[in-house]
N, C-alpha and C positions, 0 to 999 in steps of 0.2 A: 750864902743868902741870899731870900729870892726874893724880889717884890711881886702883890700884887692890891689890887682894883679893887674896895667890896661893893656888890652889889649888893642890893638884894633883893627875892625876887617872890614875889606875891601870888600868884595863882591862882584862879577859879580851884576851889573845891571841885565843881561840880565837871566829873572825868570827860564828861561829851568838846569842857569848857577849856579844863584845863595846861593844855597845850597851843592857845589860839593867848596871843600879848592882848590883843584887846580885851580879852577881859580881863587880865591885873589886874589888881587895886597898884595905884599910881600914888608918889605921895604930893603933899600937892607945894613940894618947893620949885622951885623954877629952873632947868635946867636939868631937872637929873633922871627921868622920864625916857625910857628909852624902846620908843615905840618898835621899833623889827623883835627886839630883843625877851619886850614886856619888862626890863628889869629897873629900877633902881639906883644910881650911880651913885653911892651915896660923896662922892669929890674925896673921896680920903684912899690912900695906900697904907698897905698890912707887912709888915717887913715876919718872912720865916728862916726861920735858923734850925739846922738840923740835931 
């Protein structure tokens, strides 16, 4: 069993901005945005079994 944190990435579709986290879509929820990665941490854990 492996536990994984659920992250949602919504990068800008424009090629020149795709890898720049400051242009990713941020969810409006508080304490969700990870500025360094551009990911939205959904605060959930997923259990993965073989």
